[in-house]
Backbone as numpy.savetxt, mean C-alpha at the origin, in Angstrom:
# Nx Ny Nz CAx CAy CAz Cx Cy Cz
4.42 -8.12 -9.24 2.99 -8.20 -9.49 2.24 -6.93 -9.13
2.88 -6.01 -8.41 2.24 -4.71 -8.16 2.50 -3.75 -9.31
3.49 -4.04 -10.12 3.84 -3.13 -11.21 2.67 -2.88 -12.15
1.82 -3.87 -12.34 0.69 -3.66 -13.25 -0.35 -2.70 -12.66
-0.29 -2.43 -11.36 -1.20 -1.48 -10.72 -0.53 -0.13 -10.48
0.71 -0.01 -10.93 1.47 1.22 -10.72 0.75 2.41 -11.36
0.65 3.49 -10.61 -0.02 4.72 -11.02 -1.48 4.48 -11.40
-2.13 3.64 -10.61 -3.55 3.36 -10.75 -4.24 3.50 -9.40
-5.55 3.74 -9.44 -6.36 3.68 -8.23 -6.73 2.23 -7.99
-6.55 1.78 -6.76 -6.90 0.43 -6.36 -7.63 0.49 -5.02
-8.34 -0.55 -4.70 -8.98 -0.66 -3.40 -8.07 -1.48 -2.51
-7.73 -0.92 -1.34 -6.90 -1.64 -0.38 -7.85 -2.19 0.68
-7.78 -3.51 0.87 -8.70 -4.19 1.77 -7.89 -4.89 2.86
-8.24 -4.66 4.14 -7.53 -5.38 5.22 -7.70 -6.88 5.09
-6.63 -7.63 5.30 -6.71 -9.09 5.26 -7.48 -9.62 6.46
-7.40 -8.92 7.58 -8.14 -9.29 8.78 -9.16 -8.19 9.08
-10.42 -8.55 9.17 -11.43 -7.53 9.47 -11.50 -7.20 10.95
-10.91 -8.05 11.80 -10.96 -7.79 13.24 -9.79 -6.93 13.73
-8.64 -7.10 13.15 -7.44 -6.38 13.62 -6.91 -5.48 12.52
-7.62 -4.40 12.24 -7.20 -3.51 11.17 -6.94 -2.11 11.70
-5.90 -1.49 11.19 -5.60 -0.11 11.58 -6.29 0.89 10.67
-6.75 0.43 9.50 -7.39 1.37 8.56 -8.91 1.31 8.60
-9.47 0.36 9.36 -10.90 0.34 9.60 -11.76 -0.31 8.54
-11.23 -0.59 7.38 -12.01 -1.19 6.30 -11.37 -0.87 4.97
-12.05 -1.25 3.90 -11.51 -1.02 2.55 -11.37 0.48 2.29
-10.26 0.86 1.65 -9.99 2.26 1.32 -9.38 2.37 -0.06
-9.73 3.44 -0.77 -9.13 3.71 -2.08 -7.71 4.20 -1.91
-6.87 3.84 -2.86 -5.47 4.23 -2.81 -4.94 4.43 -4.23
-3.82 5.14 -4.31 -3.16 5.38 -5.59 -1.69 5.04 -5.41
-1.20 4.06 -6.18 0.22 3.67 -6.13 1.02 4.68 -6.92
1.70 5.56 -6.19 2.32 6.74 -6.79 3.73 6.51 -7.34
4.57 5.85 -6.55 5.98 5.76 -6.93 6.60 4.49 -6.35
7.44 3.83 -7.15 8.18 2.66 -6.69 9.57 3.10 -6.26
9.99 2.63 -5.09 11.33 2.95 -4.59 11.98 1.66 -4.09
13.28 1.72 -3.88 14.01 0.59 -3.30 14.70 1.08 -2.04
14.49 0.36 -0.95 15.12 0.72 0.32 16.02 -0.43 0.76
16.02 -0.72 2.04 16.88 -1.72 2.66 17.02 -2.99 1.81
18.24 -3.42 1.58 18.56 -4.63 0.81 17.92 -4.61 -0.58
17.75 -3.41 -1.12 17.18 -3.22 -2.46 15.76 -3.78 -2.59
15.01 -3.80 -1.46 13.64 -4.28 -1.48 12.72 -3.20 -2.06
11.75 -3.62 -2.86 10.81 -2.69 -3.48 9.71 -2.28 -2.50
9.40 -1.00 -2.51 8.29 -0.44 -1.75 7.54 0.50 -2.69
6.28 0.73 -2.40 5.48 1.66 -3.19 4.98 2.79 -2.30
5.33 4.02 -2.68 4.77 5.19 -2.01 3.33 5.30 -2.50
2.40 5.32 -1.57 0.98 5.18 -1.89 0.14 6.22 -1.17
-0.79 6.81 -1.89 -1.78 7.70 -1.28 -2.94 6.84 -0.79
-3.21 6.88 0.50 -4.32 6.14 1.10 -5.41 7.15 1.43
-6.46 7.19 0.62 -7.48 8.22 0.72 -8.38 8.03 1.94
-8.82 9.15 2.50 -9.71 9.11 3.65 -11.15 8.84 3.25
-11.53 9.17 2.01 -12.90 8.94 1.57 -12.92 8.40 0.15
-14.06 7.92 -0.26 -14.23 7.34 -1.59 -14.03 8.36 -2.70
-14.31 9.63 -2.41 -14.20 10.68 -3.42 -12.77 11.20 -3.61
-11.82 10.67 -2.87 -10.45 11.17 -2.96 -10.24 12.30 -1.97
-9.60 13.35 -2.40 -9.35 14.48 -1.50 -8.19 14.21 -0.57
-8.44 14.31 0.74 -7.36 14.15 1.71 -6.89 12.69 1.78
-5.61 12.54 2.08 -5.03 11.20 2.12 -3.82 11.17 3.04
-3.45 9.98 3.46 -2.18 9.73 4.14 -1.24 9.12 3.11
0.03 9.41 3.24 1.03 8.78 2.38 1.65 7.63 3.16
1.53 6.43 2.63 2.03 5.23 3.29 2.95 4.48 2.35
3.64 3.51 2.91 4.44 2.61 2.09 3.76 1.26 2.04
3.76 0.66 0.86 3.30 -0.71 0.69 4.49 -1.56 0.29
4.61 -2.73 0.91 5.70 -3.65 0.60 5.10 -4.97 0.12
5.38 -5.36 -1.10 4.83 -6.62 -1.61 5.27 -7.81 -0.75
4.34 -8.73 -0.51 4.67 -9.96 0.22 5.33 -10.90 -0.78
6.54 -11.36 -0.47 7.32 -12.13 -1.44 7.60 -13.57 -1.02
7.16 -13.97 0.17 7.37 -15.35 0.59 6.10 -15.90 1.22
6.02 -17.22 1.28 4.83 -17.86 1.82 3.65 -17.62 0.89
2.48 -17.42 1.45 1.29 -17.13 0.65 1.34 -15.67 0.24
1.37 -15.40 -1.06 1.53 -14.03 -1.55 0.26 -13.49 -2.21
-0.77 -14.33 -2.31 -2.03 -13.91 -2.92 -3.21 -14.47 -2.14
-4.35 -13.80 -2.26 -5.57 -14.29 -1.63 -6.14 -15.44 -2.47
-7.19 -16.06 -1.96 -7.83 -17.15 -2.71 -8.39 -16.65 -4.05
-8.73 -15.35 -4.12 -9.23 -14.77 -5.36 -8.11 -14.16 -6.20
-6.85 -14.51 -5.86 -5.66 -14.12 -6.61 -5.31 -12.63 -6.52
-5.76 -11.95 -5.47 -5.37 -10.56 -5.25 -4.03 -10.54 -4.51
-3.12 -9.64 -4.89 -1.79 -9.60 -4.25 -1.85 -9.10 -2.80
-1.16 -9.81 -1.92 -1.02 -9.40 -0.52 0.17 -8.46 -0.39
-0.01 -7.40 0.39 1.07 -6.44 0.62 1.07 -6.04 2.09
2.24 -5.65 2.57 2.35 -5.13 3.91 2.10 -3.63 3.90
1.19 -3.19 4.75 0.95 -1.76 4.93 1.91 -1.28 6.01
2.76 -0.33 5.64 3.78 0.16 6.55 3.36 1.52 7.11
4.25 2.15 7.87 3.99 3.45 8.49 3.54 4.52 7.52
2.82 5.50 8.07 2.55 6.74 7.35 3.87 7.50 7.25
4.15 8.06 6.09 5.38 8.83 5.90 5.04 10.27 5.59
5.99 11.15 5.79 5.80 12.56 5.50 5.86 12.79 3.98
4.93 13.57 3.47 4.87 13.83 2.03 6.17 14.47 1.54
6.71 15.40 2.29 7.95 16.05 1.84 9.10 15.05 1.75
9.13 14.06 2.63 10.17 13.03 2.57 10.00 12.15 1.34
8.74 11.87 0.98 8.47 11.06 -0.21 8.90 11.81 -1.46
8.65 13.11 -1.50 8.98 13.91 -2.69 10.49 14.08 -2.85
11.20 14.23 -1.73 12.64 14.46 -1.82 13.45 13.16 -1.83
12.78 12.04 -1.52 13.50 10.77 -1.45 14.26 10.60 -0.16
13.99 11.47 0.82 14.67 11.42 2.11 13.93 10.44 3.03
14.05 9.16 2.71 13.31 8.15 3.45 14.25 7.33 4.33
13.70 6.85 5.45 14.45 5.98 6.34 14.65 4.63 5.66
15.53 3.85 6.21 15.77 2.52 5.66 14.79 1.49 6.22
14.12 1.80 7.32 13.25 0.82 7.96 11.96 1.48 8.40
10.84 0.83 8.12 9.53 1.31 8.53 8.80 0.20 9.26
7.90 0.60 10.13 7.17 -0.35 10.97 5.97 -0.93 10.21
5.83 -2.24 10.29 4.71 -2.95 9.68 3.44 -2.63 10.46
2.34 -2.38 9.74 1.04 -2.12 10.38 0.11 -3.34 10.26
-0.09 -3.81 9.03 -0.99 -4.95 8.83 -0.86 -5.46 7.39
-1.38 -6.69 7.19 -1.47 -7.23 5.84 -2.76 -6.74 5.20
-2.64 -6.31 3.95 -3.80 -5.88 3.17 -3.66 -6.52 1.79
-4.75 -6.48 1.03 -4.64 -6.92 -0.36 -5.23 -5.87 -1.27
-4.80 -5.91 -2.53 -5.21 -4.92 -3.52 -6.31 -5.50 -4.40
-7.30 -4.67 -4.68 -8.35 -5.03 -5.63 -8.39 -3.95 -6.70
-8.09 -4.33 -7.91 -8.13 -3.38 -9.02 -9.32 -3.66 -9.93
-10.10 -4.67 -9.57 -11.23 -5.08 -10.41 -12.51 -4.29 -10.12
-12.42 -3.27 -9.27 -13.56 -2.42 -8.97 -13.22 -1.01 -9.44
-14.22 -0.23 -9.78 -13.98 1.12 -10.31 -14.31 2.17 -9.28
-13.47 3.19 -9.22 -13.66 4.31 -8.32 -14.46 5.38 -9.05
């Protein structure tokens, strides 16, 4: 269900407004799909620091595949994982395991 947002700008919104590491909704770009541990899909994603783009952190998003996988408004839930090094993303030199940060959901129905 993230494939339809592949190589698009989306709004990433924390599922919990009280316990968030990103501080609030942020624009992001789903750059590349990869498969890591147990052939699980992850998305290398640019998480922008501002609404205008520019500087960003490169993070991994992991689609939620069990239990509740969508919000009440049918937005896909994903796990926001560690920040990764850009050079590692470009070369494919990625670890097999990354630390979970928080649950977020994607909104593609808004325009940047």
